[in-house]
C-alpha positions as protocol buffer text, in pm:
chain_id: "A"
residue {
  index: 1
  type: MET
  ca { x: 0 y: -2 z: -2 }
}
residue {
  index: 2
  type: GLU
  ca { x: 134 y: 339 z: -98 }
}
residue {
  index: 3
  type: TRP
  ca { x: -8 y: 687 z: -107 }
}
residue {
  index: 4
  type: GLU
  ca { x: 124 y: 1036 z: -177 }
}
residue {
  index: 5
  type: LEU
  ca { x: 30 y: 1337 z: 40 }
}
residue {
  index: 6
  type: ARG
  ca { x: -164 y: 1618 z: -125 }
}
residue {
  index: 7
  type: ARG
  ca { x: -236 y: 1849 z: 168 }
}
residue {
  index: 8
  type: SER
  ca { x: -324 y: 1856 z: 539 }
}
residue {
  index: 9
  type: ARG
  ca { x: -511 y: 2088 z: 764 }
}
residue {
  index: 10
  type: ARG
  ca { x: -671 y: 2139 z: 1106 }
}
residue {
  index: 11
  type: SER
  ca { x: -1047 y: 2130 z: 1111 }
}
residue {
  index: 12
  type: ARG
  ca { x: -1311 y: 2207 z: 1382 }
}
residue {
  index: 13
  type: VAL
  ca { x: -1655 y: 2046 z: 1361 }
}
residue {
  index: 14
  type: THR
  ca { x: -1898 y: 2216 z: 1595 }
}
residue {
  index: 15
  type: ASP
  ca { x: -2177 y: 2031 z: 1773 }
}
residue {
  index: 16
  type: GLY
  ca { x: -2447 y: 1927 z: 1532 }
}
residue {
  index: 17
  type: ALA
  ca { x: -2259 y: 2067 z: 1223 }
}
residue {
  index: 18
  type: VAL
  ca { x: -2220 y: 1834 z: 921 }
}
residue {
  index: 19
  type: SER
  ca { x: -1914 y: 1888 z: 703 }
}
residue {
  index: 20
  type: THR
  ca { x: -1770 y: 1693 z: 406 }
}
residue {
  index: 21
  type: VAL
  ca { x: -1402 y: 1702 z: 499 }
}
residue {
  index: 22
  type: LEU
  ca { x: -1279 y: 1476 z: 211 }
}
residue {
  index: 23
  type: ARG
  ca { x: -1420 y: 1512 z: -141 }
}
residue {
  index: 24
  type: ASP
  ca { x: -1348 y: 1254 z: -407 }
}
residue {
  index: 25
  type: THR
  ca { x: -1009 y: 1175 z: -254 }
}
residue {
  index: 26
  type: ALA
  ca { x: -834 y: 918 z: -36 }
}
residue {
  index: 27
  type: GLY
  ca { x: -709 y: 1043 z: 305 }
}
residue {
  index: 28
  type: PHE
  ca { x: -755 y: 1018 z: 675 }
}
residue {
  index: 29
  type: VAL
  ca { x: -897 y: 1209 z: 967 }
}
residue {
  index: 30
  type: PHE
  ca { x: -760 y: 1198 z: 1325 }
}
residue {
  index: 31
  type: LEU
  ca { x: -967 y: 1328 z: 1615 }
}
residue {
  index: 32
  type: HIS
  ca { x: -767 y: 1519 z: 1861 }
}
residue {
  index: 33
  type: ASP
  ca { x: -1056 y: 1575 z: 2102 }
}
residue {
  index: 34
  type: GLY
  ca { x: -1431 y: 1555 z: 2126 }
}
residue {
  index: 35
  type: ARG
  ca { x: -1679 y: 1317 z: 1963 }
}
residue {
  index: 36
  type: ALA
  ca { x: -1813 y: 1293 z: 1615 }
}
residue {
  index: 37
  type: ALA
  ca { x: -1968 y: 1055 z: 1369 }
}
residue {
  index: 38
  type: VAL
  ca { x: -1843 y: 977 z: 1013 }
}
residue {
  index: 39
  type: ARG
  ca { x: -2004 y: 855 z: 693 }
}
residue {
  index: 40
  type: ALA
  ca { x: -1820 y: 751 z: 379 }
}
residue {
  index: 41
  type: ALA
  ca { x: -2129 y: 729 z: 154 }
}
residue {
  index: 42
  type: ALA
  ca { x: -2463 y: 897 z: 148 }
}
residue {
  index: 43
  type: GLU
  ca { x: -2650 y: 561 z: 177 }
}
residue {
  index: 44
  type: GLN
  ca { x: -2449 y: 437 z: 474 }
}
residue {
  index: 45
  type: GLY
  ca { x: -2522 y: 503 z: 837 }
}
residue {
  index: 46
  type: TRP
  ca { x: -2314 y: 716 z: 1072 }
}
residue {
  index: 47
  type: THR
  ca { x: -2020 y: 552 z: 1256 }
}
residue {
  index: 48
  type: PRO
  ca { x: -1940 y: 710 z: 1593 }
}
residue {
  index: 49
  type: VAL
  ca { x: -1578 y: 811 z: 1661 }
}
residue {
  index: 50
  type: ALA
  ca { x: -1409 y: 968 z: 1960 }
}
residue {
  index: 51
  type: ALA
  ca { x: -1081 y: 1144 z: 2050 }
}
residue {
  index: 52
  type: GLY
  ca { x: -787 y: 936 z: 1947 }
}
residue {
  index: 53
  type: ASP
  ca { x: -960 y: 752 z: 1666 }
}
residue {
  index: 54
  type: LEU
  ca { x: -828 y: 763 z: 1312 }
}
residue {
  index: 55
  type: VAL
  ca { x: -1056 y: 718 z: 1010 }
}
residue {
  index: 56
  type: LEU
  ca { x: -878 y: 619 z: 685 }
}
residue {
  index: 57
  type: VAL
  ca { x: -1050 y: 649 z: 343 }
}
residue {
  index: 58
  type: PRO
  ca { x: -827 y: 416 z: 134 }
}
residue {
  index: 59
  type: ARG
  ca { x: -961 y: 513 z: -208 }
}
residue {
  index: 60
  type: ARG
  ca { x: -1127 y: 815 z: -372 }
}
residue {
  index: 61
  type: ALA
  ca { x: -1451 y: 890 z: -190 }
}
residue {
  index: 62
  type: ASP
  ca { x: -1629 y: 1161 z: 12 }
}
residue {
  index: 63
  type: LEU
  ca { x: -1610 y: 1155 z: 392 }
}
residue {
  index: 64
  type: THR
  ca { x: -1866 y: 1351 z: 591 }
}
residue {
  index: 65
  type: VAL
  ca { x: -1824 y: 1434 z: 963 }
}
residue {
  index: 66
  type: ARG
  ca { x: -2096 y: 1523 z: 1201 }
}
residue {
  index: 67
  type: GLY
  ca { x: -2002 y: 1695 z: 1525 }
}
residue {
  index: 68
  type: ASP
  ca { x: -2157 y: 1510 z: 1824 }
}
residue {
  index: 69
  type: GLY
  ca { x: -2056 y: 1761 z: 2090 }
}
residue {
  index: 70
  type: GLY
  ca { x: -1783 y: 1913 z: 1871 }
}
residue {
  index: 71
  type: ALA
  ca { x: -1444 y: 1777 z: 1770 }
}
residue {
  index: 72
  type: GLU
  ca { x: -1104 y: 1902 z: 1661 }
}
residue {
  index: 73
  type: ALA
  ca { x: -936 y: 1700 z: 1387 }
}
residue {
  index: 74
  type: THR
  ca { x: -652 y: 1681 z: 1147 }
}
residue {
  index: 75
  type: VAL
  ca { x: -756 y: 1614 z: 792 }
}
residue {
  index: 76
  type: VAL
  ca { x: -510 y: 1470 z: 545 }
}
residue {
  index: 77
  type: GLU
  ca { x: -573 y: 1427 z: 168 }
}
residue {
  index: 78
  type: LEU
  ca { x: -390 y: 1147 z: -9 }
}
residue {
  index: 79
  type: THR
  ca { x: -356 y: 1034 z: -368 }
}
residue {
  index: 80
  type: ARG
  ca { x: -218 y: 719 z: -529 }
}
residue {
  index: 81
  type: PRO
  ca { x: 116 y: 741 z: -713 }
}
residue {
  index: 82
  type: PRO
  ca { x: 67 y: 727 z: -1091 }
}
residue {
  index: 83
  type: ALA
  ca { x: 225 y: 388 z: -1127 }
}
residue {
  index: 84
  type: ALA
  ca { x: 81 y: 237 z: -815 }
}
residue {
  index: 85
  type: ARG
  ca { x: -125 y: -83 z: -843 }
}
residue {
  index: 86
  type: PRO
  ca { x: -466 y: -60 z: -657 }
}
residue {
  index: 87
  type: ASP
  ca { x: -397 y: -284 z: -355 }
}
residue {
  index: 88
  type: GLU
  ca { x: -656 y: -174 z: -100 }
}
residue {
  index: 89
  type: GLY
  ca { x: -804 y: -524 z: -138 }
}
residue {
  index: 90
  type: PRO
  ca { x: -1121 y: -582 z: 60 }
}
residue {
  index: 91
  type: LEU
  ca { x: -1091 y: -266 z: 275 }
}
residue {
  index: 92
  type: PRO
  ca { x: -1417 y: -86 z: 334 }
}
residue {
  index: 93
  type: ASP
  ca { x: -1477 y: 273 z: 230 }
}
residue {
  index: 94
  type: ALA
  ca { x: -1386 y: 395 z: 581 }
}
residue {
  index: 95
  type: VAL
  ca { x: -1140 y: 213 z: 801 }
}
residue {
  index: 96
  type: VAL
  ca { x: -1178 y: 320 z: 1165 }
}
residue {
  index: 97
  type: ALA
  ca { x: -868 y: 252 z: 1388 }
}
residue {
  index: 98
  type: ARG
  ca { x: -1008 y: 283 z: 1742 }
}
residue {
  index: 99
  type: SER
  ca { x: -778 y: 446 z: 2002 }
}
residue {
  index: 100
  type: PHE
  ca { x: -505 y: 505 z: 1749 }
}
residue {
  index: 101
  type: GLY
  ca { x: -355 y: 783 z: 1940 }
}
residue {
  index: 102
  type: ALA
  ca { x: -319 y: 579 z: 2261 }
}
residue {
  index: 103
  type: ALA
  ca { x: -198 y: 260 z: 2086 }
}
residue {
  index: 104
  type: GLU
  ca { x: 48 y: 439 z: 1856 }
}
residue {
  index: 105
  type: PRO
  ca { x: 170 y: 753 z: 2040 }
}
residue {
  index: 106
  type: GLY
  ca { x: 457 y: 796 z: 1803 }
}
residue {
  index: 107
  type: MET
  ca { x: 227 y: 795 z: 1498 }
}
residue {
  index: 108
  type: ALA
  ca { x: -4 y: 1038 z: 1678 }
}
residue {
  index: 109
  type: VAL
  ca { x: 275 y: 1282 z: 1722 }
}
residue {
  index: 110
  type: LEU
  ca { x: 333 y: 1271 z: 1348 }
}
residue {
  index: 111
  type: VAL
  ca { x: -29 y: 1327 z: 1280 }
}
residue {
  index: 112
  type: ARG
  ca { x: -40 y: 1630 z: 1514 }
}
residue {
  index: 113
  type: GLY
  ca { x: 261 y: 1767 z: 1326 }
}
residue {
  index: 114
  type: MET
  ca { x: 62 y: 1757 z: 1009 }
}
residue {
  index: 115
  type: ALA
  ca { x: -211 y: 1968 z: 1161 }
}
residue {
  index: 116
  type: CYS
  ca { x: -21 y: 2290 z: 1091 }
}
residue {
  index: 117
  type: GLY
  ca { x: -91 y: 2239 z: 731 }
}
residue {
  index: 118
  type: TRP
  ca { x: 128 y: 2050 z: 477 }
}
residue {
  index: 119
  type: SER
  ca { x: 80 y: 2071 z: 106 }
}
residue {
  index: 120
  type: THR
  ca { x: 254 y: 1916 z: -197 }
}
residue {
  index: 121
  type: VAL
  ca { x: 21 y: 2096 z: -438 }
}
residue {
  index: 122
  type: GLY
  ca { x: 147 y: 2384 z: -642 }
}
residue {
  index: 123
  type: GLY
  ca { x: 513 y: 2356 z: -532 }
}
residue {
  index: 124
  type: ALA
  ca { x: 440 y: 2441 z: -169 }
}
residue {
  index: 125
  type: VAL
  ca { x: 729 y: 2226 z: -50 }
}
residue {
  index: 126
  type: ARG
  ca { x: 1066 y: 2117 z: -185 }
}
residue {
  index: 127
  type: SER
  ca { x: 1082 y: 1795 z: -391 }
}
residue {
  index: 128
  type: GLY
  ca { x: 1271 y: 1616 z: -121 }
}
residue {
  index: 129
  type: ASP
  ca { x: 1017 y: 1718 z: 138 }
}
residue {
  index: 130
  type: THR
  ca { x: 737 y: 1581 z: -85 }
}
residue {
  index: 131
  type: VAL
  ca { x: 893 y: 1234 z: -55 }
}
residue {
  index: 132
  type: ILE
  ca { x: 932 y: 1264 z: 321 }
}
residue {
  index: 133
  type: CYS
  ca { x: 569 y: 1389 z: 374 }
}
residue {
  index: 134
  type: SER
  ca { x: 433 y: 1105 z: 152 }
}
residue {
  index: 135
  type: ARG
  ca { x: 636 y: 841 z: 343 }
}
residue {
  index: 136
  type: ILE
  ca { x: 513 y: 967 z: 676 }
}
residue {
  index: 137
  type: ALA
  ca { x: 145 y: 971 z: 546 }
}
residue {
  index: 138
  type: THR
  ca { x: 181 y: 617 z: 406 }
}
residue {
  index: 139
  type: THR
  ca { x: 328 y: 490 z: 735 }
}
residue {
  index: 140
  type: ILE
  ca { x: 32 y: 643 z: 933 }
}
residue {
  index: 141
  type: ALA
  ca { x: -221 y: 497 z: 689 }
}
residue {
  index: 142
  type: VAL
  ca { x: -62 y: 148 z: 688 }
}
residue {
  index: 143
  type: THR
  ca { x: -44 y: 151 z: 1070 }
}
residue {
  index: 144
  type: ALA
  ca { x: -415 y: 238 z: 1085 }
}
residue {
  index: 145
  type: VAL
  ca { x: -502 y: -55 z: 851 }
}
residue {
  index: 146
  type: ARG
  ca { x: -301 y: -293 z: 1071 }
}
residue {
  index: 147
  type: MET
  ca { x: -479 y: -167 z: 1383 }
}
residue {
  index: 148
  type: TRP
  ca { x: -809 y: -205 z: 1218 }
}
residue {
  index: 149
  type: VAL
  ca { x: -744 y: -558 z: 1114 }
}
residue {
  index: 150
  type: GLU
  ca { x: -644 y: -643 z: 1476 }
}
residue {
  index: 151
  type: GLN
  ca { x: -969 y: -486 z: 1604 }
}
residue {
  index: 152
  type: GLN
  ca { x: -1190 y: -699 z: 1373 }
}
residue {
  index: 153
  type: PRO
  ca { x: -1438 y: -927 z: 1557 }
}
residue {
  index: 154
  type: CYS
  ca { x: -1292 y: -1234 z: 1395 }
}
residue {
  index: 155
  type: CYS
  ca { x: -1013 y: -1380 z: 1181 }
}
residue {
  index: 156
  type: ALA
  ca { x: -770 y: -1087 z: 1239 }
}
residue {
  index: 157
  type: ASP
  ca { x: -468 y: -1298 z: 1143 }
}
residue {
  index: 158
  type: ARG
  ca { x: -619 y: -1405 z: 813 }
}
residue {
  index: 159
  type: TRP
  ca { x: -842 y: -1110 z: 716 }
}
residue {
  index: 160
  type: LEU
  ca { x: -585 y: -935 z: 487 }
}
residue {
  index: 161
  type: SER
  ca { x: -485 y: -1263 z: 326 }
}
residue {
  index: 162
  type: SER
  ca { x: -807 y: -1226 z: 124 }
}
residue {
  index: 163
  type: ALA
  ca { x: -638 y: -941 z: -49 }
}
residue {
  index: 164
  type: LEU
  ca { x: -434 y: -1205 z: -225 }
}
residue {
  index: 165
  type: ASP
  ca { x: -749 y: -1317 z: -411 }
}
residue {
  index: 166
  type: PRO
  ca { x: -920 y: -1007 z: -557 }
}
residue {
  index: 167
  type: ARG
  ca { x: -1239 y: -1202 z: -607 }
}
residue {
  index: 168
  type: ILE
  ca { x: -1279 y: -1263 z: -238 }
}
residue {
  index: 169
  type: GLY
  ca { x: -1182 y: -904 z: -179 }
}
residue {
  index: 170
  type: ARG
  ca { x: -1466 y: -781 z: -401 }
}
residue {
  index: 171
  type: ALA
  ca { x: -1716 y: -984 z: -204 }
}
residue {
  index: 172
  type: LEU
  ca { x: -1584 y: -860 z: 129 }
}
residue {
  index: 173
  type: ARG
  ca { x: -1601 y: -498 z: 18 }
}
residue {
  index: 174
  type: ALA
  ca { x: -1959 y: -546 z: -105 }
}
residue {
  index: 175
  type: VAL
  ca { x: -2058 y: -692 z: 233 }
}
residue {
  index: 176
  type: HIS
  ca { x: -1895 y: -422 z: 442 }
}
residue {
  index: 177
  type: ALA
  ca { x: -2048 y: -151 z: 220 }
}
residue {
  index: 178
  type: ASP
  ca { x: -2404 y: -279 z: 262 }
}
residue {
  index: 179
  type: LEU
  ca { x: -2457 y: -476 z: 586 }
}
residue {
  index: 180
  type: THR
  ca { x: -2833 y: -412 z: 570 }
}
residue {
  index: 181
  type: ARG
  ca { x: -2867 y: -626 z: 256 }
}
residue {
  index: 182
  type: ALA
  ca { x: -3014 y: -976 z: 303 }
}
residue {
  index: 183
  type: TRP
  ca { x: -2686 y: -1144 z: 196 }
}
residue {
  index: 184
  type: THR
  ca { x: -2677 y: -1509 z: 94 }
}
residue {
  index: 185
  type: VAL
  ca { x: -2368 y: -1712 z: 2 }
}
residue {
  index: 186
  type: ALA
  ca { x: -2492 y: -1705 z: -358 }
}
residue {
  index: 187
  type: ASP
  ca { x: -2505 y: -1328 z: -350 }
}
residue {
  index: 188
  type: MET
  ca { x: -2147 y: -1305 z: -224 }
}
residue {
  index: 189
  type: ALA
  ca { x: -2037 y: -1557 z: -487 }
}
residue {
  index: 190
  type: ARG
  ca { x: -2186 y: -1343 z: -761 }
}
residue {
  index: 191
  type: GLU
  ca { x: -1992 y: -1037 z: -630 }
}
residue {
  index: 192
  type: ALA
  ca { x: -1678 y: -1256 z: -661 }
}
residue {
  index: 193
  type: THR
  ca { x: -1785 y: -1393 z: -999 }
}
residue {
  index: 194
  type: MET
  ca { x: -1736 y: -1746 z: -875 }
}
residue {
  index: 195
  type: SER
  ca { x: -1960 y: -2050 z: -834 }
}
residue {
  index: 196
  type: ARG
  ca { x: -2123 y: -2080 z: -491 }
}
residue {
  index: 197
  type: ALA
  ca { x: -1929 y: -2395 z: -395 }
}
residue {
  index: 198
  type: ALA
  ca { x: -1588 y: -2261 z: -516 }
}
residue {
  index: 199
  type: PHE
  ca { x: -1653 y: -1930 z: -346 }
}
residue {
  index: 200
  type: ALA
  ca { x: -1746 y: -2084 z: -6 }
}
residue {
  index: 201
  type: GLU
  ca { x: -1443 y: -2312 z: -14 }
}
residue {
  index: 202
  type: ARG
  ca { x: -1195 y: -2034 z: -112 }
}
residue {
  index: 203
  type: PHE
  ca { x: -1350 y: -1780 z: 136 }
}
residue {
  index: 204
  type: THR
  ca { x: -1324 y: -2023 z: 427 }
}
residue {
  index: 205
  type: GLU
  ca { x: -965 y: -2110 z: 333 }
}
residue {
  index: 206
  type: LEU
  ca { x: -854 y: -1749 z: 326 }
}
residue {
  index: 207
  type: VAL
  ca { x: -1069 y: -1585 z: 593 }
}
residue {
  index: 208
  type: GLY
  ca { x: -1091 y: -1871 z: 841 }
}
residue {
  index: 209
  type: ARG
  ca { x: -1469 y: -1872 z: 874 }
}
residue {
  index: 210
  type: SER
  ca { x: -1756 y: -1957 z: 647 }
}
residue {
  index: 211
  type: PRO
  ca { x: -1921 y: -1670 z: 452 }
}
residue {
  index: 212
  type: ALA
  ca { x: -2226 y: -1687 z: 674 }
}
residue {
  index: 213
  type: GLY
  ca { x: -2027 y: -1704 z: 989 }
}
residue {
  index: 214
  type: TYR
  ca { x: -1815 y: -1410 z: 889 }
}
residue {
  index: 215
  type: LEU
  ca { x: -2124 y: -1201 z: 800 }
}
residue {
  index: 216
  type: THR
  ca { x: -2267 y: -1268 z: 1142 }
}
residue {
  index: 217
  type: ALA
  ca { x: -1947 y: -1174 z: 1325 }
}
residue {
  index: 218
  type: VAL
  ca { x: -1917 y: -851 z: 1125 }
}
residue {
  index: 219
  type: ARG
  ca { x: -2273 y: -751 z: 1192 }
}
residue {
  index: 220
  type: VAL
  ca { x: -2244 y: -821 z: 1565 }
}
residue {
  index: 221
  type: GLY
  ca { x: -1908 y: -639 z: 1572 }
}
residue {
  index: 222
  type: VAL
  ca { x: -2061 y: -328 z: 1421 }
}
residue {
  index: 223
  type: GLY
  ca { x: -2360 y: -372 z: 1649 }
}
residue {
  index: 224
  type: ARG
  ca { x: -2133 y: -367 z: 1949 }
}
residue {
  index: 225
  type: GLU
  ca { x: -1994 y: -34 z: 1841 }
}
residue {
  index: 226
  type: LEU
  ca { x: -2331 y: 117 z: 1780 }
}
residue {
  index: 227
  type: LEU
  ca { x: -2457 y: -4 z: 2118 }
}
residue {
  index: 228
  type: ALA
  ca { x: -2161 y: 132 z: 2300 }
}
residue {
  index: 229
  type: ASP
  ca { x: -2147 y: 471 z: 2140 }
}
residue {
  index: 230
  type: ASP
  ca { x: -2494 y: 553 z: 2012 }
}
residue {
  index: 231
  type: THR
  ca { x: -2834 y: 630 z: 2162 }
}
residue {
  index: 232
  type: ALA
  ca { x: -3021 y: 408 z: 1912 }
}
residue {
  index: 233
  type: THR
  ca { x: -3247 y: 141 z: 2055 }
}
residue {
  index: 234
  type: VAL
  ca { x: -3148 y: -227 z: 2025 }
}
residue {
  index: 235
  type: ALA
  ca { x: -3417 y: -264 z: 1754 }
}
residue {
  index: 236
  type: GLU
  ca { x: -3274 y: 22 z: 1556 }
}
residue {
  index: 237
  type: VAL
  ca { x: -2924 y: -115 z: 1582 }
}
residue {
  index: 238
  type: ALA
  ca { x: -3052 y: -457 z: 1472 }
}
residue {
  index: 239
  type: HIS
  ca { x: -3196 y: -295 z: 1158 }
}
residue {
  index: 240
  type: ARG
  ca { x: -2884 y: -95 z: 1082 }
}
residue {
  index: 241
  type: VAL
  ca { x: -2670 y: -410 z: 1077 }
}
residue {
  index: 242
  type: GLY
  ca { x: -2903 y: -614 z: 861 }
}
residue {
  index: 243
  type: TYR
  ca { x: -3139 y: -795 z: 1094 }
}
residue {
  index: 244
  type: ARG
  ca { x: -3514 y: -784 z: 1028 }
}
residue {
  index: 245
  type: SER
  ca { x: -3600 y: -847 z: 1390 }
}
residue {
  index: 246
  type: GLU
  ca { x: -3456 y: -754 z: 1731 }
}
residue {
  index: 247
  type: LEU
  ca { x: -3493 y: -1120 z: 1839 }
}
residue {
  index: 248
  type: GLY
  ca { x: -3276 y: -1250 z: 1551 }
}
residue {
  index: 249
  type: PHE
  ca { x: -3011 y: -988 z: 1629 }
}
residue {
  index: 250
  type: ALA
  ca { x: -3018 y: -1065 z: 1999 }
}
residue {
  index: 251
  type: ARG
  ca { x: -2973 y: -1438 z: 1934 }
}
residue {
  index: 252
  type: ALA
  ca { x: -2679 y: -1380 z: 1701 }
}
residue {
  index: 253
  type: PHE
  ca { x: -2530 y: -1124 z: 1940 }
}
residue {
  index: 254
  type: ARG
  ca { x: -2542 y: -1358 z: 2234 }
}
residue {
  index: 255
  type: ARG
  ca { x: -2378 y: -1639 z: 2031 }
}
residue {
  index: 256
  type: GLU
  ca { x: -2089 y: -1410 z: 1927 }
}
residue {
  index: 257
  type: ALA
  ca { x: -2048 y: -1185 z: 2234 }
}
residue {
  index: 258
  type: GLY
  ca { x: -2165 y: -1413 z: 2516 }
}
residue {
  index: 259
  type: MET
  ca { x: -2426 y: -1168 z: 2646 }
}
residue {
  index: 260
  type: SER
  ca { x: -2734 y: -987 z: 2532 }
}
residue {
  index: 261
  type: PRO
  ca { x: -2719 y: -652 z: 2346 }
}
residue {
  index: 262
  type: SER
  ca { x: -2867 y: -476 z: 2654 }
}
residue {
  index: 263
  type: GLN
  ca { x: -2603 y: -631 z: 2880 }
}
residue {
  index: 264
  type: TRP
  ca { x: -2329 y: -530 z: 2643 }
}
residue {
  index: 265
  type: ARG
  ca { x: -2461 y: -166 z: 2635 }
}
residue {
  index: 266
  type: ALA
  ca { x: -2474 y: -152 z: 3013 }
}
residue {
  index: 267
  type: SER
  ca { x: -2128 y: -286 z: 3042 }
}
residue {
  index: 268
  type: ALA
  ca { x: -1988 y: -36 z: 2787 }
}
residue {
  index: 269
  type: ARG
  ca { x: -2157 y: 254 z: 2965 }
}
residue {
  index: 270
  type: ALA
  ca { x: -2016 y: 140 z: 3302 }
}
residue {
  index: 271
  type: VAL
  ca { x: -1666 y: 136 z: 3150 }
}
residue {
  index: 272
  type: ARG
  ca { x: -1699 y: 484 z: 3007 }
}
residue {
  index: 273
  type: ALA
  ca { x: -1829 y: 618 z: 3338 }
}
residue {
  index: 274
  type: ARG
  ca { x: -1522 y: 514 z: 3532 }
}
């Protein structure tokens, strides 16, 4: 994975304000303080983020931020080198690395240094500085991807291996982009342009879980985040992650998390209150 830095800036999103901080570009946003929510596509729901989180947009897209109490952030715009091969694999449109600042304090210092405003557009820096800036930006982005993989609800050690097979990567990207769809294994196989049997076998080999098992784990993982950081009801969360009923979501949640959604929410709130 490789990116080049275009520009960076400091941005403040006030409580309740909605701002598109990235327009048709790759990049990342690091929250220095406060709370916010992000959305990488108009049809997707909002994902809550907090101080210390980093949100990477690995390919050209829009990223909208909503201030939930207000937040200060560094916004960095990236582009792919002209000769670079697209290698984002199955990464979703927005990669959220939770507690990036706490887990990678050295990287966080570099991000804060970018807040003063770097730019490689229009000859704003010397040619040698352009290379250095881009190397730093790429290092931060790759570190965020590694953290995000480690934070996945399942299969962290195998998840990126699916990038070795672009067909499986296409299916994973489609699933992450639309969790509310009533996905079947046949649907995923069509995204991968493979037969159902061949897809299921290859998916399980690379990812370490069956397609259906992986879908459940991802939905429950996203549900955990929404329950911990949002005021939505359990029924609303169930709908947002693709379940038609609260009961179906609760059953799947208990199998994956070992407790009910309500118990998880209460536990998360207790931790935050400490």
